[in-house]
N, C-alpha and C positions, 0 to 999 in steps of 0.2 A: 756953416753947415746948417743941411736942411734937417726937420726934425721927422724921423718916422712914424706915419700915422698907425694907430693899432689897428688891426684887422677888426671890421663891423661884425658885431655879435649880432646872430641871427635872432629873430624878433620871437622865434618860438625854439626852445630848447630840444634837442633830439631826445629821443627816450631813451631811458636804461638800455645796457647790451642785452640784457635778459629779454626786454619788450620786443626789442630789434629782434632777436631769435626766433621768438613767437611768432612775429610778424611774417618773417621768411619761411618758418614751418608752414604758416596757414597759405600764403602763396603758390608753394610749391606742392602742397597736400592736393590744392583746387585747380591748380594747371595741367591741363591735357599734354602740352608739350614742354619741353624742357625750357627755363628760363634764366634769360643771362642775367649778369649782375647789375648792368644799366638798367635792365626792367624792373627789377627789384626796387633800385634806388629811384627810378621816376613814382613807382607805387607806395614806397614808404615817407614817412614825414622827412621835411628837410633837415639837413646833418644828420640823419643815418649814416652807418657802414654797414652795406650789407656785406659786404666781403669778411669783413669780421665776423659779424655775426653766423655765418655760414660755415666759419670754422668752428666756433663752438657747437651750432647745429650737427655738424658731422661727427664731432667726438661724443655728443650725445646720443647717437644711434648707432654706435659702432657695437658689433655685437648684438643687434637689436634685428626684428624679421626683415625691418625696412631701412635700407641705407638712403644718405643724400650723397648723389653720386655726378660728378661731372661727367656730361655729355658735350663733347666738342666744347666750343665757348659758353656752354650753359650748364643750367644745372636743375636737376630733378631729382623726387623720390623714389627708389625701386625695389621691389623685393630682393630680398638678400638671394645671393646666386644658388646657395647650396639648398632653399625654399623652393627653387622655380619649379621642381617637379608638384608642387603641390597646386600650382595654376593650371597645369595639364587637366585636361578634360578628354576622355576618349566617348566619341559618339560612334553609333552603328547605322551607316546609310545604307537604307532600304532602296535597292534599283529592280524596278520593274521591268520582269524579263518582255522582249518584245512577242509581238504574237509569233514572227518565224522562230525564236529560241522558243516559246512553248512546245509549239507543234514540232519542234527537231527534238526537243529533250523528250517528249512524251512517244513521239516514234521509238527513239533510242531504247527508251525504257521497257515498253510493253513488243518489242519486235527483237530486243537485244540478243547476239550480236549484229548491228545493222550496218552496211554501207553507206557509203554517199550516195550513192546511184540508188540504193533502196528506198533510202530516206526521198528522195528528191522524186521517186514514183509512186510513192505513198500519198505527198505530198501536193504533186501536180505540179512543182515549180522548183527551179534550180535551188540548192542551198548555197547560202552566200557563206564566202571562208569566214568572214567576222562573227557570223553567228555560232560557226562551230567553235571558232577562237574563245567567244565568250562563255562557253559552255565548260569550255577545257581550263579555263582560267579561274571559273569559279570551283573547281575541281568537282564539279558534278558529273562531267563525262569522262572519260579517260580510253584511250585507245584499246582494242583489242587484236586478236591473231587477224593475221591477213587472210584471206580465204583464198582457197586453193584453186582458184578460175584465172583463166587468163587477166594478166595483168598483176595479180595476187593484190586487189586491193584492201586496204584496210577497214578493219570494222572497230564500232565503237558501242561504249556498253556504260551503263551508269555505274558512278564510286561506291564506295561506303561512305564518303561523306555524303552523298546522295540520299543513301537509306540513314544515317546518323541524323540528316535535317528533318527527316521524316517519324524518327523514331523506330523503325524496322531494322529486324535483324537479317534478312537475305529477300533476295528478289520475289520469293514465293508469297512476302507479306506486301508486296506491291499495293497500294492504296487502288481502290477502283476509281472511275470518273467522278462521282459524286464526291469522295473524299477531298480530291484533287483541288477540285473546285472551290470546296469549303476552307480548304488551305490555302488558298489566292492563287493555287500555280495555274487554273483554268480559269477562262470567263464560261459565260453559259452558250457560248457559239458552238456547234459541232465540231470535233477535232478529226483531223484529216487522218483514215488508218484506222479509227477505233469507231468512226461515228455508228457502226453496226452492232457494236458490241457491247452486251451488257456489263455490269461491274463484277460479277461473276466470273465471265468469259475472258474477260479482260486480267483478270488476278490469274485465272489457270495459264492462261498464255504467257504471261509473265513467269508464270513459276516453273516454266519448262525451259527458259533458257538461261545461258551459261553466264553467270556474272563476272565472274573472276576467271578468265582464261589468261595463259601467260601470253 
């Protein structure tokens, strides 16, 4: 009858389970990616039981703002689902209008209601569909009445949102060119269709336009 040898004892005794729990917590907290049990065991002292430590750690974090969750075959610390809204951050992205969009918008503002053909005549170049679509998407320009001319072309006018953006009550309060440049809407280069107008003349012309036609 052979005598069964007793299992060899480790030269180093495993830390108490409470200490192992702290070790697992430290590893998960510092890791940017989920950590498997095998990875935890490789980092912890010989004889440690990270799986058991995880059980205790999960219980300790129940109901807290941070939870210990399983991600596939790994583990990680994550924000409690009901507190996820606290991590959201809203930012406002400022998009600079292209030169074509600036010119088109200014022409509409000071010559409204204006058709595409009229805008192109003032600018001296064709107006791309993307330029007009961008202004419509921003809700700074909308469709006005169709002209009672051959083809009944649609017209464009500026919107209430456009006026609100600049703190204006009506089209009569449209800013002069200096104010537009100060607001960052225009640069210092001449603007097609308004290059010969003074600020006062531009405001007078804007006041004569019909902004909210059906």
